[in-house]
C-alpha positions as CSV (number, residue, x, y, z in Angstrom):
1,M,0.0,0.0,0.0
2,S,1.3,3.5,-0.8
3,R,0.7,6.8,0.9
4,R,0.7,10.1,-1.0
5,I,2.5,12.9,0.9
6,P,2.4,16.5,-0.2
7,V,5.9,18.0,0.2
8,C,5.9,21.5,-1.3
9,T,4.0,23.8,-3.7
10,V,4.8,23.6,-7.4
11,E,6.0,27.2,-7.2
12,E,8.7,26.3,-4.6
13,L,10.6,24.1,-7.1
14,A,11.5,26.1,-10.2
15,P,13.5,24.4,-13.0
16,G,17.1,23.8,-12.0
17,E,16.2,23.9,-8.3
18,R,16.2,21.2,-5.6
19,K,14.3,20.9,-2.3
20,L,14.9,18.8,0.7
21,A,11.7,17.7,2.5
22,F,11.3,15.5,5.6
23,V,8.6,12.9,5.7
24,D,8.1,10.6,8.7
25,G,11.7,11.3,9.8
26,R,13.3,10.5,6.4
27,G,14.8,13.0,4.0
28,I,13.6,13.2,0.5
29,V,15.2,15.4,-2.2
30,L,13.1,16.7,-5.1
31,F,14.9,18.0,-8.2
32,N,13.3,19.9,-11.1
33,L,15.3,19.0,-14.2
34,A,14.0,21.1,-17.1
35,G,10.5,20.8,-15.8
36,V,10.6,17.1,-14.9
37,I,10.5,16.4,-11.1
38,H,12.5,13.5,-9.7
39,A,12.4,12.5,-6.0
40,I,15.1,10.4,-4.2
41,D,16.0,9.3,-0.7
42,N,18.5,11.7,0.8
43,T,20.8,8.8,1.8
44,C,23.6,7.4,-0.4
45,P,23.2,3.6,-0.6
46,H,27.0,3.3,-0.4
47,N,27.7,4.9,2.9
48,G,24.7,6.9,4.0
49,A,26.0,10.4,3.0
50,A,23.4,13.1,2.5
51,M,22.7,13.5,-1.2
52,A,20.9,16.9,-1.1
53,G,24.2,18.7,-1.4
54,G,25.6,16.6,-4.2
55,Q,26.9,18.2,-7.4
56,L,24.4,17.9,-10.3
57,E,25.8,17.4,-13.8
58,G,22.8,17.3,-16.1
59,N,20.7,14.3,-14.9
60,V,23.5,12.9,-12.8
61,L,24.0,13.6,-9.1
62,R,27.5,13.1,-7.6
63,C,27.6,11.9,-3.9
64,P,29.5,14.5,-1.9
65,A,31.2,11.8,0.2
66,H,32.9,9.5,-2.3
67,G,32.0,10.8,-5.7
68,L,29.7,8.0,-6.8
69,R,27.4,9.1,-9.6
70,F,23.7,8.4,-9.9
71,D,21.3,9.1,-12.7
72,L,18.3,10.8,-11.2
73,R,16.0,9.4,-13.9
74,T,16.7,5.8,-12.8
75,G,18.4,6.1,-9.4
76,C,21.2,3.9,-10.7
77,M,24.9,4.4,-11.5
78,P,25.2,5.2,-15.2
79,G,26.9,2.3,-17.2
80,A,27.8,0.3,-14.1
81,D,26.4,-2.3,-11.8
82,G,26.2,-1.1,-8.3
83,P,24.0,0.4,-5.7
84,C,21.0,2.5,-6.7
85,L,19.3,5.4,-4.9
86,T,15.8,4.9,-3.7
87,T,13.5,6.8,-6.0
88,F,9.9,7.8,-5.4
89,P,7.0,8.6,-7.8
90,V,6.1,12.3,-7.7
91,H,3.0,14.0,-9.2
92,A,1.4,17.5,-9.1
93,V,-1.9,17.5,-7.2
94,D,-3.8,20.7,-6.6
95,G,-0.7,22.9,-7.0
96,R,1.5,20.7,-4.7
97,W,4.2,18.1,-5.4
98,V,3.1,14.8,-3.9
99,V,5.5,11.9,-3.3
100,S,4.2,8.3,-3.1
101,L,5.7,6.2,-0.3
102,Q,5.3,2.5,0.1
103,D,4.3,1.3,3.6
């Protein structure tokens, strides 16, 4: 079963911006990449580093701790087998970005 949690208004996340939200004690980072919204867990699957401050290169986010790179569209490392970020479906509902979380 999934829960739909509103995390911010559509206006709070302009193209090129990111927003860190906290839902049930867990950090979720939303990215607006050219009008497409992606949501990931704020924790690197390699060592638990916070991903919100990672360097963004196009669709790829670099972990600030060890430099691992993750494609925000898939959550996975481009061109390599390895750990993947946890991603979440996100939709606009009544002017707010809503993240779907599995229970």
